[in-house]
C-alpha positions in Angstrom: 1.1 -29.5 10.0 0.5 -26.6 7.7 0.6 -27.3 4.0 3.0 -25.5 1.6 -0.1 -23.9 0.0 -1.1 -22.3 3.3 2.4 -21.1 4.0 2.7 -19.7 0.4 -0.5 -17.7 0.8 0.5 -16.4 4.2 3.8 -15.2 2.8 2.1 -13.6 -0.2 -0.2 -11.6 2.2 2.8 -10.5 4.3 4.8 -9.4 1.2 1.8 -7.5 -0.2 1.3 -5.7 3.2 5.0 -4.9 3.3 5.0 -3.5 -0.2 1.8 -1.4 0.5 3.4 0.0 3.6 6.6 0.9 1.7 4.6 2.7 -1.0 2.7 4.7 1.7 5.8 5.7 3.6 7.5 6.7 0.3 4.6 8.9 -0.5 4.8 10.6 2.9 8.5 11.2 2.5 7.9 12.7 -1.0 5.4 15.2 0.5 7.8 16.1 3.3 10.5 16.6 0.7 8.3 18.9 -1.4 7.4 20.8 1.7 11.0 21.4 2.7 12.1 22.1 -0.9 9.5 24.9 -1.4 9.2 26.5 2.0 8.3 30.0 0.9 6.2 29.3 -2.2 4.3 26.2 -1.3 0.7 27.5 -0.7 -2.0 25.6 1.1 -3.8 25.0 -2.2 -0.6 23.6 -3.8 -0.1 21.3 -0.7 -3.7 20.1 -1.1 -3.1 19.2 -4.8 0.2 17.6 -4.0 -1.5 15.5 -1.3 -4.3 14.6 -3.7 -1.9 13.5 -6.4 0.0 11.3 -3.9 -3.2 9.8 -2.8 -4.1 8.9 -6.4 -0.7 7.5 -7.0 -0.8 5.3 -3.8 -4.3 4.1 -4.7 -3.3 3.1 -8.2 -0.2 1.2 -6.9 -1.8 -0.4 -3.8 -5.1 -1.4 -5.4 -3.6 -4.6 -7.0 -1.9 -5.4 -3.8 -5.2 -5.2 -1.9 -6.8 -7.4 -4.5 -4.0 -10.0 -4.0 -4.5 -9.9 -0.3 -8.2 -10.4 -0.6 -7.8 -13.4 -3.0 -5.2 -15.0 -0.7 -7.4 -14.5 2.4 -10.4 -15.9 0.5 -8.5 -19.1 -0.3 -7.0 -19.3 3.2 -10.5 -19.1 4.7 -12.0 -21.5 2.2 -9.2 -24.0 2.9 -9.9 -24.0 6.7 -13.6 -24.6 6.3 -14.7 -28.3 6.7 
């Protein structure tokens, strides 16, 4: 039988993955919105800078979630070792 600790860590990993996925999908939707909003004036260089800015935003938001996932997986692995 799994302990509550194991279930809690697994749920935290799942929630962090869901949040990271939501952030990435929102970023993609925002780039598509900008592309449709400025069809004639959006140059390749501006699209590159918009993509780079979104990448920076996603990295800043998702980095703590990746750290949380890593810590949870560390404790899950450590708990399963004899």
